[in-house]
N, C-alpha and C positions, 0 to 999 in steps of 0.2 A: 504493500500500500504506500502511495506517495505521501511523504511527510507534509503536514499542513504548513502553510507559508510562514507562520510566525515561528516555526522551528527551523527554518531554512537559512537564516542569516549566516550561520557558521559554514554551511555548505557553499553558499555564494562566495564567502570570504576565501575559503580554502581552494575552491575551483579557480577563482580569478588569480589567486596567488600562484597556483601551479601553472596556469596558462602564461602568466607574466614571466615566470622563471624560465619557461621554455622559449618564449618569443623574444625576450630582450637580447640574449646573445645573438640570435639570428638577425635582429635589426642592426646590432653593432656591426656584424660581419658585412651586411649589405651596404650599410652607410659608408664603411671604409672602402669597400669595393668600388662604389660609385663616387667616392670623394665628397660625400655630403657631410662636411665637417664644420666645426664652429669657425666663425669669422673672428679675426684678430681685432679686439677692441681694447680701448684704454682701460675699461672697467674689468677686463677679464683677468682672473688670477692664474690661469693656466698658460704655460709657455708653449705647449704643443697643441695643435688642433685636436678636437674631440668630437665624435659623432653627436649631433644635436637633435636626433629624431626619436628620443625616448617616448614622446607622446604617442607614437604609433603602437608600441607594445602595450601601453596603459589603455589606450582607447580600444584596441582590439580585444584585450582581455576583458574589459568591461562589457563590450558589445556582445562578444561570444557568450559570456556567462549569462547576460540578460536574455539573450535569445534562447538559450537552453531552458531557462525558466518559463519563458513564453511558450515554447514548444511542449514542455512537460504539462503545464497547466492549461494550455490553450489560450491563456491570458496571463497577465502579470500578477493579478490579484484575484481572489475569489469573486470580487464584485466587478471585475473587468477594468478596462482602461479609464472609465469615468471616475473610478474611486481614487486612482492615483495617476497623475498625468505623466506616465512613463513616456508616452509618444511625444509629448511636447519637450520633455527633457532630452530625449534621444535625438530628435530633429534639431533642436537648437544647439546641443552639444556637438553634434556631427558637423553642422555648418561652421561653428567656431573652431573646431578642430581642423577642418580643411583649410580655413583661412590661416591659422597658425602654421600648418604644415607647408603651405605655399610660401609663407614668409620665411620659414626655416631654410627653404631651398632658394627662393628668389626674393630677396628683401623687399618689403612693401613700405611705402611712406606711412608715417604714423596716422595721418588723417584717413587714409584708406582703411587701415586696420580698425580705427574707431568706428567708421561708417559700417564696416562689416560686423562689428560687435553689436551695434545698435540694431542692424537688420536681424541678426540671429536672436537677439532678445525679443524683438517684436514678433518674430515667428513663434517663439516659445509662448509669449503672452496670448497670441491668437489660438494656440493649442491648449489654452486654459491653465498655463503656469502663471498665475497672477496673484498679487496681494489683494485680498478682498476685505480683510479686517486688520486693524492695527490697535495696539494698546492706547488707551486714552490717558495722556499724561495728567489731565485735569483731575482724574479720578483719585490719583495718589495724593493730591493736595486737597482732597475733599471739596473740590469745586464742581464736581459733576457726579451724577448717580450712575453713569454708564462706564463700565470697566473697559469696554472696547468700542471702537467706532467702525461702522461699515462705510467704506470709501466708495465714491462713485467711480464709474469706469475711467474717466479722464485721470483722476488722481491715482487710481490703481495702475493705469498705464505708465504714468510718470514714475511712480515709486518702484514698480517692478523693473522697468528698463534701467533706471538709475542704479538699483541694487545689483542687478546682474552684471552691468558694466563695471561697477566699482569692485566687486569681488573678483571678477575675471582679471582685471588689471592689477589688483592687489597681490594676487598669487604670482603674477608675472614679474612684478617689481622686486619681490624678495628672492627671485631665482638668480642669486649671484654668488652663492657658495655651494660647493658640493653637498648634496643631500638635504639642503635647507628647505627648498620649496616642496620637495617630495615629502619630507618628514612633517612639515607643517600641515600639508594636505592630509597626510595619514592620521595625524593626531586630531585634526578637525573632523575628519570622517568618522573616527571612532567616537569622538565626543557626541556627534550627531546621532550615531548609532545608539549610544546609551540613552540619549534624550528621547528619541523616537520610540523606544521600547517602554517608556514610562506608561503605566496604566491610564493616566489622565489623557495622554496623547494617543496611545494605541495606534501607531502607524507602522505596522510590520513591513509594508511594502517599501516605505521610505527607509526603514532600517536595513532591509535587504539591499537596496540600491547603494547606500553609503558603505555597507559592509563589503559589497562587491568592489567599490572604488578603493577601499582600504586594502583589500587583498591584492588588487592590481598594482597599487603603489608600492606595497611592501616587497613584492616580487621584483619590481624595477629598482628599488633602493639597493639591492645587492650589488648592482653595477654602477650605482650613482654615488656611493660613499667615496670619500677622498682617499686616493686620487681617482676621480670619476673616469669610468670607461665610456660613459654616455651621459649626455645632458637631457633634461626635459624638453628643451626647446620651447618656442612659443606654442607649438601644437599641444604639448603636454600641460604647460601652465594655464593656457587659455581653457583647455578642456576641463581640467580639475577645478579651476575657479568657477567656471560657469556651472558645472554639474553639481558641485556642492552648494552653490548659491541657489540654484533652481530647486534642488532637493529640499532645502529649508523652506522655500516658498510653498512648494507643493504639499509638504507635510504639515506645516504649521498655520497657514493662513486660510485654509478652506473652511474652517469652522470658528465660530466666535469664542468657544471655550478654550481654544488652543492659541488664539491670536496673541495673548499676553506673553506666551513663551517665546514668541518671535523676538521680542526685545532682549530677552535673556540669551537667546542663541547667538546674538551679535557678539557676546563675550567670547564665544568659542572662535570667532573670526577676528578678534580684536588685534592680534599681533600684526597680521598683514594689513588690516585696516588702518592701524595707527601708523605704520610705516608709510603707507600711501598718503595719509593726511599730512604727515610731517613733510613728505616730499613735495606735495603741492604747495604748502605754506612756504617752505624753503625756497622753492623756485619763484614763487610770486614775490617774495621779499628781495630776492637777488635779481629780479627782472628778467628771468629766463623763461622760455616757453615751458608750460606745464608738462608737456609730453617729451621734453628733452631729457635723455638719460644722464645720470651722473654717478659718481662713486662716493655718495655720502649717505647711503641707506644705513639702517641699523646694523646690518651684518658687516658693512664696511667699517663702521665706527668701532665695533667690537674687535675686528681684525687690527685696526690702527692702535687699539689699546694694548696690543701685544699678545693676544690669544692666538693659538694655532687655528687652522681651518676646522679641525675636528672638535676642538674645544668650543669654538664659536657655534658649531652645529649643535652641540649638546646643551649649550647655554640657551639657545633658542628653543630646542626641544623641551627643555625643562620649563621655560616660560609658558609655552603653549600648552603643556600638560597641566600646569597649574590653572591656567585660564579655562581649560576644558573641564577640570574638576569643579571649578567655581560655577561654571554654567550648568553642569549636571546637578550640583547641590541646589542651586536656586530654582531649577526646574522641578526638583523633587525626585530626581532619578538616583537616589542614594543606593539602591540595590544593584546598580549597574557599574559601580566603581571597578569591579574586577575586570571589565573590558578595557578600561583605560589603563589599569595597572599592568594587564597582560600586554598591552601595546608597548609600554615602556620597557618591560622585561624583554620582549621580543626584539626590540631595537638594540638594546644593549647586548643581548646574547648573540644575535646574528652578527653585529659589528665585531664582537670579540672573536667569534669563531672564524669569520672570513679573514680577519687580520692575522689570526694565528696560522690559518692555512696558508696564507700568502707568505708569511715569514718562514714557515717550514719548507715551502717550495723553493724559496730563495737560497736555502742552505745547501 
């Protein structure tokens, strides 16, 4: 008998992990063969070119795993597509992945990428990935009797598009140190996994989707640890940011009783969001274009303080884990801490084993 959906998150996680572990070395081999390597940039910490098509293995691992569940159930959830907007997430994420992949191969102007992100977000919105309720800030100051506010379509459109573009670019901007963007995405996905399983939210389909993302990223991280054999590239960072942001929208804003959790979930995204906000403010003060890259992000500052690349990576991991735990606590998901702790243990153990294996092979 096929397992019920709410018991399948671990299957999705492990299946995506396995597929990613198989696909990532193949992508590395093909990228080297066709010379699809990183471009030399001032912000780059690597001396030698590295394949930058990691998004392919993550995307395909996610897509294949999701399609397997659709084939098994005939639909992604017991209630069908209308219960969880998998179609909208898949279509929007696929579009934004393809734009990032094209940019990894043939660099696109920043304006073109932004227009493409807006278009992908609009497609997702029309596929019903939309914010329909938001927490009412006046309620917490006892200025209103309504805990949540139902937003009209125009406001929903603006909020949804703005959120998806913000998260998509936030993940892309922190992708400057080996393992950081992937690790932050992994921790965020596991945090959402924990939150979506809370009985008050009861969104097993959303939990399955982010568990699948977590497995795909963890498999990729084996080759992305310092020194990285492959980078996420824009295809990977765009896909992860968009998918995680859209999953939060689809899981938390469809009903009034879960809308208040949406403001709490922002805490799980707060590291990349804070880095993005600081970058925008910094560039405005300096009179530079907002979309112009620089080498003054949080990870750059930690490196300049004297920490190694691996130490920087784990400092950021620790910060994101703490934020994830806070988000889980505030949302009431106290029984799901084991998922977050297992994530941290897995990262540390896998990093130790792979480093030890590498050291043994070099002897």
